C-alpha positions in Angstrom: 75.9 108.5 125.8 72.4 109.3 123.7 72.7 108.6 119.8 72.8 112.1 119.4 75.8 112.4 121.3 78.2 109.1 119.4 78.7 111.6 115.8 81.0 113.3 117.6 81.9 111.8 120.5 83.1 108.5 117.9 85.2 110.7 115.5 86.5 113.1 117.8 88.1 109.5 119.7 88.7 107.5 115.9 90.6 111.2 115.5 93.2 110.5 119.3 93.7 107.3 118.8 95.4 108.0 115.1 97.0 110.9 117.1 98.2 109.1 120.3 99.1 105.8 117.2 101.3 108.3 115.8 102.9 110.1 118.8 103.8 107.1 120.2 105.2 105.6 117.2 107.4 108.6 115.9 108.5 108.3 119.9 112.6 107.2 120.2 112.3 107.2 116.4 116.2 108.5 114.5 115.0 108.3 111.1 113.3 112.2 110.0 108.8 111.4 110.5 107.2 110.5 107.5 104.0 112.1 107.2 100.7 110.9 106.9 99.8 111.4 103.2 104.3 110.1 102.4 102.9 107.1 104.7 100.1 106.7 102.4 101.0 106.8 99.6 104.2 104.3 100.7 101.1 101.8 101.8 100.1 102.2 99.0 102.8 102.1 96.4 103.9 98.7 97.9 100.3 96.8 98.0 100.5 97.5 93.7 103.8 98.4 93.2 104.5 100.2 89.0 101.8 102.2 89.6 100.8 105.0 88.6 101.1 108.8 90.0 97.5 109.5 88.1 95.3 105.4 89.3 98.1 106.6 92.8 95.6 110.1 93.7 92.4 108.1 92.4 93.4 105.6 95.7 94.0 108.2 98.1 91.4 110.8 96.7 94.1 113.9 96.0 95.4 116.0 93.2 97.1 115.0 90.5 99.9 117.7 91.3 99.2 116.8 95.2 100.7 113.3 94.9 103.0 114.1 92.1 105.0 116.0 94.4 104.3 113.4 97.3 106.2 111.6 94.9 109.1 113.4 94.1 109.6 114.9 97.5 110.1 110.8 98.3 111.9 110.0 95.4 114.0 112.9 97.0 114.4 111.1 99.9 115.5 107.7 98.4 112.3 106.1 99.6 110.7 106.1 96.2 111.6 105.1 92.5 109.8 106.7 89.6 109.9 104.6 86.5 109.0 105.3 82.9 105.7 104.0 81.6 105.5 101.6 78.7 104.1 104.8 76.7 106.9 107.1 78.1 104.2 109.4 79.3 103.5 107.7 82.1 105.9 106.8 85.6 105.5 103.7 87.2 106.6 104.1 91.0 107.9 101.4 93.4 109.8 101.5 96.7 113.4 101.6 98.1 114.5 98.8 100.1 115.3 101.6 102.5 111.2 102.3 101.6 110.3 99.0 102.2 112.4 98.2 105.4 110.9 101.9 107.7 106.8 100.1 106.2 108.0 97.0 107.2 109.5 98.8 111.0 106.3 100.6 111.3 103.7 98.4 110.6 105.7 96.3 113.1 106.2 98.8 115.7 102.2 100.1 115.3 101.5 95.8 115.8 103.3 95.6 118.8 101.7 98.7 120.5 98.1 98.1 120.1 99.3 94.6 120.9 100.2 95.5 124.7 98.0 98.3 124.5 94.8 95.1 124.0 96.7 93.3 126.9 96.2 96.4 128.9 92.8 95.9 129.5 90.1 93.9 130.6 89.3 90.7 128.4 85.4 92.3 128.7 87.0 95.2 126.5 88.9 93.6 124.9 85.9 90.8 123.5 84.1 94.3 123.1 86.5 95.6 120.5 87.0 92.3 118.7 83.2 92.8 118.5 82.6 96.1 117.3 85.8 95.6 115.0 82.9 94.0 111.7 80.8 97.3 112.1 83.9 99.4 112.1 85.2 97.9 108.8 81.2 98.8 107.6 81.6 102.2 108.7 85.5 102.6 107.0 83.2 101.1 103.7 80.7 103.5 103.8 82.9 106.5 104.4 85.0 105.1 101.5 81.7 105.1 99.0 81.0 108.3 99.7 83.9 109.7 98.6 83.5 107.2 95.4 80.4 109.3 94.5 81.8 112.6 95.0 
């Protein structure tokens, strides 16, 4: 593969891996699955309990009304709590115990799935993936910085 093919190959491979992880993780789930944006919002609220809708929208690089719609949907499904903030105009978001439990189960299943696949690879491939992590992290940081500049 030449460097001219790298952007398309990398983008396709990353998207494919993400899609395959989601499909594998959804298999056998009895509860209704969560869409990607819903999981992102729940993970953000988990990491930042009490975050407001506007701040969540900025963090997720989504429109405020999109996040508000997600919040309404997740609140109706019993996964998010929206509490009135100190100034009575803002909402503070927190996870419900059900959401916490679902995220924990999802994370455990995801880690187990990835570990299983890594264990099935030859040592040379595992070492190559481990060596690529710093570069992939910088790649992700560059994409994040690109969003922040817009």
